[in-house]
Structure formats: structure tokens, C-alpha cells
C-alpha positions as CSV (number, residue, x, y, z in Angstrom):
1,M,28.0,-36.0,65.0
2,K,28.3,-38.2,67.9
3,L,32.0,-39.3,67.6
4,S,34.5,-38.4,70.5
5,R,38.2,-39.4,71.5
6,I,37.0,-42.4,73.7
7,D,35.6,-44.1,70.9
8,L,39.1,-44.0,69.2
9,D,40.7,-45.5,72.0
10,G,43.0,-48.6,71.2
11,A,43.5,-47.2,67.4
12,G,46.9,-46.6,67.1
13,S,47.8,-46.1,63.1
14,P,46.3,-43.8,60.8
15,M,44.2,-46.8,58.9
16,A,43.1,-48.1,62.3
17,L,42.2,-44.4,63.3
18,V,40.2,-43.5,60.1
19,T,38.5,-47.0,59.8
20,R,37.1,-46.4,63.2
21,I,35.9,-42.9,62.3
22,L,34.5,-43.9,59.0
23,T,32.8,-47.1,61.0
24,L,31.0,-44.8,63.8
25,E,30.2,-41.8,61.3
26,P,28.7,-43.9,58.6
27,D,27.2,-41.0,57.1
28,L,29.7,-38.6,56.8
29,P,29.3,-36.0,54.2
30,V,31.5,-35.1,51.2
31,P,33.5,-33.0,51.5
32,V,34.1,-34.2,54.8
33,P,33.5,-31.6,57.2
34,I,37.2,-31.4,58.8
35,E,36.7,-28.6,61.3
36,A,33.4,-30.5,62.7
37,L,35.4,-33.3,63.4
38,C,37.9,-31.4,65.1
39,E,35.9,-30.1,67.6
40,R,34.4,-33.5,68.2
41,L,38.1,-34.5,68.7
42,D,39.0,-32.1,71.3
43,I,40.7,-29.7,68.9
44,I,39.6,-26.2,71.0
45,S,40.8,-24.0,68.0
46,I,41.9,-23.9,64.3
47,E,43.5,-20.3,63.7
48,E,45.4,-18.9,60.6
49,F,49.1,-17.4,61.3
50,E,51.5,-15.3,59.5
51,T,55.0,-17.2,58.8
52,E,57.3,-17.9,56.5
53,G,59.0,-21.1,57.7
54,F,56.1,-23.5,58.7
55,E,52.7,-24.8,56.8
56,A,51.2,-25.6,59.7
57,A,51.4,-26.5,63.4
58,L,49.6,-28.4,66.3
59,V,49.7,-27.1,69.8
60,T,49.2,-29.6,72.8
61,D,50.1,-30.7,76.2
62,V,52.3,-34.0,76.6
63,N,48.9,-35.7,77.2
64,K,47.2,-34.5,74.7
65,S,44.0,-33.7,76.6
66,A,43.6,-30.8,74.2
67,G,44.8,-29.3,71.0
68,A,44.7,-25.9,69.0
69,I,45.8,-26.0,65.2
70,L,47.7,-23.0,63.5
71,V,47.6,-23.1,59.6
72,A,49.3,-20.5,57.5
73,K,47.5,-17.5,56.3
74,G,46.8,-16.9,52.9
75,R,46.6,-20.7,51.4
76,S,43.6,-22.1,49.3
77,R,40.4,-23.6,51.1
78,Q,41.7,-26.8,49.9
79,R,44.9,-26.7,51.3
80,K,43.9,-25.6,54.4
81,R,41.7,-28.2,55.0
82,Y,44.4,-30.9,54.0
83,S,46.8,-29.0,56.9
84,I,44.0,-29.2,59.3
85,G,43.7,-33.2,58.7
86,H,47.6,-33.7,58.8
87,E,47.6,-31.8,62.1
88,L,44.5,-33.4,63.5
89,G,46.5,-36.6,62.4
90,H,49.4,-35.8,64.7
91,F,46.8,-35.3,67.3
92,L,45.1,-38.3,67.4
93,I,48.3,-40.6,66.1
94,P,49.2,-42.0,70.1
95,T,53.3,-41.9,69.2
96,H,53.4,-38.2,67.8
97,V,54.5,-36.6,70.8
98,P,55.0,-32.8,70.6
99,G,58.4,-30.9,71.9
100,P,59.1,-29.6,75.2
101,D,57.4,-26.6,74.0
102,G,54.4,-28.3,73.2
103,K,54.1,-27.9,69.5
104,I,54.2,-30.2,66.3
105,L,55.9,-27.5,63.5
106,C,55.5,-28.8,60.0
107,S,57.3,-27.4,57.0
108,Q,56.0,-27.3,53.6
109,A,58.1,-30.5,52.6
110,D,56.8,-32.2,55.2
111,F,53.3,-32.3,53.5
112,L,55.1,-34.1,50.8
113,R,56.6,-37.1,52.9
114,L,55.0,-40.3,51.9
115,D,57.4,-42.9,53.5
116,A,55.8,-44.1,56.4
117,K,58.6,-46.7,57.4
118,D,61.3,-43.9,57.0
119,Q,64.0,-44.6,59.7
120,D,64.3,-40.9,60.8
121,Q,60.8,-40.7,63.5
122,R,60.1,-37.3,62.5
123,K,59.9,-38.2,58.9
124,R,58.0,-41.1,59.7
125,M,55.5,-39.4,61.4
126,E,55.2,-36.5,58.8
127,A,54.2,-39.1,56.3
128,Q,51.8,-41.1,58.9
129,A,50.1,-37.4,59.3
130,N,49.8,-37.5,55.7
131,Q,48.4,-40.7,55.0
132,F,45.6,-39.9,58.0
133,A,44.5,-36.7,56.1
134,A,44.2,-38.4,52.6
135,L,42.6,-41.3,54.3
136,L,39.9,-39.0,56.1
137,L,39.3,-36.3,53.3
138,M,39.3,-38.8,50.4
139,P,38.1,-41.8,52.0
140,P,38.5,-45.2,50.2
141,H,34.8,-46.6,49.6
142,V,34.0,-43.1,48.2
143,L,37.3,-42.8,46.0
144,R,36.3,-46.7,44.8
145,S,32.9,-45.6,44.0
146,E,33.2,-42.1,42.1
147,L,36.2,-43.8,39.8
148,A,33.9,-46.9,39.5
149,K,31.3,-44.3,37.8
150,A,33.8,-42.0,36.1
151,G,35.0,-45.1,33.7
152,I,38.2,-44.9,31.8
153,P,41.0,-42.6,33.2
154,D,40.0,-38.3,32.6
155,L,41.7,-35.3,33.8
156,A,38.3,-33.6,33.4
157,K,36.4,-36.3,35.8
158,F,39.8,-35.9,37.6
159,A,39.3,-32.2,38.3
160,K,35.3,-32.7,39.2
161,L,36.6,-35.3,41.8
162,A,38.7,-32.7,43.4
163,D,36.0,-30.1,43.9
164,L,33.5,-32.6,45.0
165,L,36.3,-33.6,48.0
166,E,37.2,-30.3,48.4
167,V,40.8,-31.3,48.4
168,S,43.9,-29.5,46.1
169,K,44.8,-31.9,42.6
170,Q,47.8,-32.5,44.0
171,A,46.5,-34.4,46.9
172,L,44.0,-36.3,45.1
173,A,46.8,-37.3,42.4
174,R,48.3,-39.5,45.2
175,Q,45.5,-41.2,45.8
176,Y,43.9,-41.6,42.5
177,V,46.9,-43.5,40.7
178,T,46.2,-45.9,44.2
179,Y,42.3,-46.4,43.9
180,H,42.0,-46.3,40.1
181,R,41.7,-49.6,38.5
182,E,43.6,-49.0,35.4
183,A,47.2,-48.4,35.4
184,V,47.8,-44.6,35.6
185,A,50.7,-42.0,36.7
186,I,50.2,-38.3,37.1
187,V,53.4,-36.4,36.2
188,Q,53.6,-32.7,37.8
189,V,55.3,-29.9,35.5
190,R,56.6,-26.2,36.2
191,D,57.7,-24.5,33.1
192,G,58.4,-27.4,31.0
193,K,60.6,-29.5,33.7
194,I,59.0,-32.2,35.7
195,V,58.7,-31.6,39.2
196,G,57.2,-34.6,40.7
197,S,55.2,-37.8,39.7
198,Y,52.9,-40.5,41.2
199,R,52.0,-43.9,40.2
200,D,51.1,-47.2,41.9
201,P,54.2,-49.4,41.4
202,K,52.3,-52.8,41.6
203,K,50.3,-51.4,38.4
204,F,52.4,-49.1,36.7
205,P,56.0,-49.2,35.3
206,W,58.9,-46.8,36.6
207,I,58.9,-43.8,35.0
208,D,62.3,-43.0,33.7
209,V,62.2,-39.3,33.1
210,A,63.6,-37.7,36.3
211,R,62.7,-34.7,38.5
212,N,64.2,-31.6,37.4
213,Q,64.5,-33.2,33.8
214,Q,62.9,-32.0,30.8
215,V,59.4,-33.0,29.3
216,P,60.2,-35.7,26.6
217,K,60.4,-34.0,23.3
218,G,57.9,-36.1,21.9
219,S,55.1,-35.4,24.2
220,S,51.9,-33.5,23.4
221,Y,52.9,-31.1,26.0
222,H,55.1,-29.1,23.6
223,G,52.0,-28.7,21.2
224,V,49.6,-26.2,21.8
225,G,50.4,-23.5,24.4
226,P,49.2,-23.3,28.0
227,R,46.1,-22.4,28.8
228,S,45.4,-22.0,32.6
229,G,42.4,-24.6,33.3
230,S,42.1,-25.8,29.6
231,I,42.4,-29.9,29.6
232,S,43.4,-31.4,26.1
233,D,42.1,-34.9,24.7
234,S,43.8,-38.0,25.9
235,V,46.3,-38.8,22.5
236,E,48.6,-41.8,21.9
237,C,52.1,-41.6,22.8
238,L,55.3,-43.9,22.6
239,P,55.8,-45.6,26.0
240,E,59.2,-45.3,25.1
241,L,58.9,-41.4,25.9
242,W,58.3,-42.0,29.8
243,L,59.4,-45.6,30.2
244,S,62.5,-47.3,30.3
245,A,63.1,-50.3,27.3
246,D,61.9,-52.7,29.8
247,G,59.1,-51.1,31.4
248,A,57.9,-50.1,27.6
249,R,57.8,-53.6,26.9
250,K,55.0,-54.4,29.6
251,V,52.7,-51.7,27.8
252,G,50.8,-52.3,24.9
253,A,49.8,-48.9,24.3
254,M,49.8,-45.3,26.2
255,T,48.2,-42.2,26.2
256,E,49.0,-39.0,27.5
257,Q,46.7,-36.3,28.7
258,L,47.4,-32.4,30.0
259,L,45.9,-30.3,32.4
260,W,47.2,-26.7,32.3
261,Q,47.1,-24.6,35.8
262,Q,48.7,-21.2,37.2
263,D,52.3,-19.9,37.1
264,G,53.7,-22.5,34.7
265,Y,52.1,-25.6,36.4
266,A,51.1,-28.6,34.1
267,M,49.6,-32.0,34.7
268,I,50.2,-35.1,32.5
269,M,48.1,-38.2,32.9
270,L,49.8,-41.3,31.5
271,H,47.2,-44.1,31.2
272,A,49.0,-47.5,30.3
273,D,47.1,-50.4,28.9
274,M,49.2,-52.9,30.4
275,I,50.2,-56.4,28.6
276,D,49.1,-59.3,30.7
277,D,52.0,-61.8,31.6
278,E,49.6,-64.7,31.4
279,E,48.5,-63.6,28.4
280,D,52.3,-63.5,27.1
281,D,52.3,-67.1,27.6
282,T,49.5,-68.1,26.1
283,P,50.7,-68.3,22.4
284,D,53.6,-70.6,23.6
285,Y,51.4,-72.7,25.5
286,R,48.8,-73.1,22.5
287,Q,51.6,-73.7,19.9
288,D,53.0,-76.6,22.3
289,A,49.6,-78.2,23.0
290,R,48.8,-78.2,19.1
291,W,52.8,-79.9,18.7
292,R,51.7,-82.3,21.5
293,R,48.3,-83.2,19.4
């Protein structure tokens, strides 16, 4: 690996930085060797620390001549990798300046921030660091290739992809719904309540079941009892269970599939067969054409 920070000069956004890295290192293996990258990019140490208030931190000087990354002790390997990628993003993005104490401290909530256009500067910084980590650890060209080979959305293949990339399922969910060609949403559940959801608004309708609400009663979630690690078959469900009446009208058919996790957590994958607007217009056009003839 011959990459250095000089090679990244002029790249300021998360996308520009990762694009430059992947261009200069086209043979970067998967899973991405994040610690080796940090070493090449002037991160002098990565250490674990005991903490309750923060998930990770970057320690550096105002000029960012070098940096050190701290990650919370006791986290999974996947979570640690994402934290390191997040802090490397803070280090490389020029506008991310540390406080007077030379630190950028990141809480657990910061790792969930996605709005890179937030008016709050700090929240915007955290969203950009998340964007950098996601793009670096789950390179778009790798995702597109793997999803094309995998075919239709499936949680078993989703879990294998998370293992391949060595990222958490939660981190992969955000990218999976974006890069999959199909209209897919992933809903996170704990003890029967919705705790979050991911969808691409350009492809998948608005999910009408809000955070902290119960999983709809008609869902297959309420069928067979949970077994950690088990994955259900895909079963057809009514779009109205999850979508508003307007959203449901845009869906020809919908399936849901469950992945049971630990501590009461589960993932529900929704796959919508969307009705093409152009196809909707076709019958009317043909009737009008026949009438004219």
C-alpha cells in the first residue's frame, strides 16, 4: 500500500476522499484493512479506552499533523471497525476541526446521524464522518457487484454480505437499501417495537409505522417465536400494513422476511414490487388509440 495523505490533497468531501483512496488503491482487499489505511494516513495509534459517555474519539492538533484514535472497550470487531472509519473521516475531512483540547468526541447517537446537510455544524460533521466510514468500509463498486450476484433481496444473503465486509448489520442496512436495484426497506425492531428503519425515498414509499410503535398485528413477526440468528422465509403481506393508503396504491405486491437477533432485536426486510407510473398510463393510452382508430 503506497497511499499517503499527500495523495488526498484537494479532496474535501467524504465522497471525494473515498473516491481518491479507491482510485489510488484499486486492489484494496475486502474487508477493507482499516487499521493499515490509518497507519498510511498518519494515524499513529488506535487504542481502546474505558468510557460511558462516548463511543470513540479523535485526538489531534489544530494542523492535524498526526492523530490518534480511541474506541470504546468491549465493542464487537464490526463496531470497532466502523468507529475507526468514522474517526479517520474526522481526521481527513479538512473542515472537521478539533476543540481547544485537541479532541473530537463522538457519542453513540453521533454514529446514527445521516443528514450531511444539517444546519447544526457538529451534527453535520458527524453525518459526514458516517458517510465517509460507510463509503470506505462498504465501497459502492463492491456493493453493486455483490448485490447483482445475489439477485432478489434476501436476509440470508444480507447477513453473508455483512460478514464479507466485516461490518454490522445495522451499518450495512443503510447502504443495502440504497444500492440494491429493488425497492427494499429494512425495519429494526426491539421487543415488538419499531426502533428505526432504512429506505431509499427514491425507490421505496414512506413507511407509515413510526418509531416506538408496535409492529403491525398482521405482520409475520407475530407468528413463530424468536430464535436468535434464525431467518424466516419471505412471505407476502399487505402493503397497507406498513404504508399509507397513497403509498400502498403504488405497490403491486409486498413481501416481508425476518432476521431474529439477540436481546430482543430483529430485522424485517420489506420488498416492494412497485407499479411503474408509465405502465399505469398505458391502458388509457391504448384505449384512446383504439377509439381514434
